[in-house]
N, C-alpha and C positions, 0 to 999 in steps of 0.2 A: 476202559479209557483208551487203551492202545488201538482198539478197533476203530474208534472215532478219529484218532490221529492219522492212521494209515489211510482211512477213507478220505479225510480232508487233503492229505498229500497227493493221493491218487487223482482226486477230482481237480485239484490245482494243476497237476501234471497234464490232465486231459484238456484243461482249458488252454494251457500253454501249447499243447500239441495242436489244437485246432487253430489257435491264434497265430503266434509268431513262427512256429516251426513249419506250418503249412505254407507260409510265404517264402521260406528259404529253399524249399525243394520244388522243382518244376513238376515232378510227379508225386502226388500225395502218398503213394505207397512206398516211396523211397525216402520218407522222413523218419528220423529216429522216433521210437515209440516209448515215450517217457512213462506213461502209466504202467506199461509192462515192466519197465525197469524198476519202478517203485514196488510193484507187487512182488516181483522176483526177489529184489534185494531185501525187502522186509520179511518176506516169507521164509527165506533161507536163513537170515541172520537171527530172526526171532522165532516166530511160529507161523506157518502157513494158515493156520486156523484163524488168525487175526485179520486176514485179508478178505473175509467173506463180504463185508459191507462194501468194500471197494469194488469187488467183482459185480456188485449190483448197481452201484452209483455211476461208475465210469461208463458203462454201456448206455445208461440213461442220458448222460451228457452227450455222448457221441450220437445217440439216436435222435435227440432233439435237434442237433446241429446238422444232421444229414438226412438223406432220404431213405436210408436203410432202416430196417427194423431193429429194435433194441435187442431182441432175442438172438439175432445174428452176431451182434457184438458180445453178448454174454457167452455164446458158444465159442467165439474166437478167443476169449480171454481165459477160458477154463484150462487149456493146456499149460498156460504159464503158472497158474496156481498148483496144478498137479505136479509140474516139474519142480516147483519150489518146495512142495511137500516132500517129494521124493528125495531131493538133494538134502533137505533138512533131516529126514529120517535115515538116510544112508550114513550120515556122520554119527557113529555110535558113541563117540566120546560125549558125555553129558555136558562137560564144560565147553567142548568144541574148540577148534583152533580157528583163528580169524582167517588164515590163508586158505584153508579148505572151504570155509563158508563163503568167503568172497569169491573164490573160484567157482564154487557151486552156483552162486548168484549170477555170475557172468554167464555160465553155461545155461542156466534156466532162462535168463533173459534172452539170450541168443536163440535158443530153440523155441522158446515161447513166442518171440517176435516172428520167427520163421513160420510157425504154425498159424499165428494171427494173420499174417499177410496171405498165406496160402488159403486159409479158410475164407477170408473176406473176398479174395480174388476169385476163388472158385464159386462162392455164393453169388457174387455179382456178375459173373461171366466175363471177367477181365483178365484171363490168364495170359493174354498177349502182352499186358503191361509188365508182367514179371520177366518175361523173356526179353522184352525191349530194353528194360532198364536194370538188368541183372547186376551190373557193376555198382550203380547207385544204391540198389537194394542191399548189396553186400556191405557197403560202407554204412548204411543206416543200421543194419543189424549189428555191425561191430560197435557203432556208437551206442546202441541200445545195451549191448553187453557191458560196455565200459560204464555206462550210467547205472546199470544194475549192480555192478561190483562196487561203485562209489556209494550207492545207497546202502548196500550191506555193510560197508566199512563205516558209514556214518551212524548207523543204528547199532553197530556192534557193542559199544559200551553200555547200552541199555537193554541188552538181551536178558532173558530170564536165566538165572543161575541157580543151581542147587544150593540150598541153604546149609550152612555148617551148624555146629552145635551152639555157638555163641553169637549167631548173626540174627 
C-alpha cells in the first residue's frame, strides 16, 4: 500500500513540477525538483525499497510531456534512490532519530537533484545552461533539499518500527 502512496505523491509532484513550477523559473533546469524531494524524503524516512514504482511512473510522466526518452529520466532518477537507500542504511539505529533521517533526506535530495540535472544536461547536450544559471540552479537544489527534508519529516510518524512484545 505504501508503494502506491509514494508513487501517487511522486506523480502528483511531477505534474506540479511540469505545470506551475516550470512557469516560475525562466530556465527549466533551475526549477526545484519535487519528485526527487518526495523520493529522497520517503526513501530515507521509511524505506527506499518502497520508491520503485515512483522511479518508473515519474519518468513516464516526464517523458510524455517532453521530447526526451523515458529511459533518460529513469537513469537520471536512479542516483536519488541510491542515495536515499544509502542514507537509510547508514543509520544503524533501528528506531532511528528524526534529525539524522531528515538531514539524510536533505542530503540525498540535494545530491540526487545535482545528479539529475547533470545527467539530463549531459544527455541533452545543454551543459552551457548549467554554467549560465549556476546561481539559480544552486537555489533550486537548496529548495529541493528543503522539500526533501520536509517530506521526510512529514512521513516520519508513519515509519516502520520494530515491534515490541505486546504491540
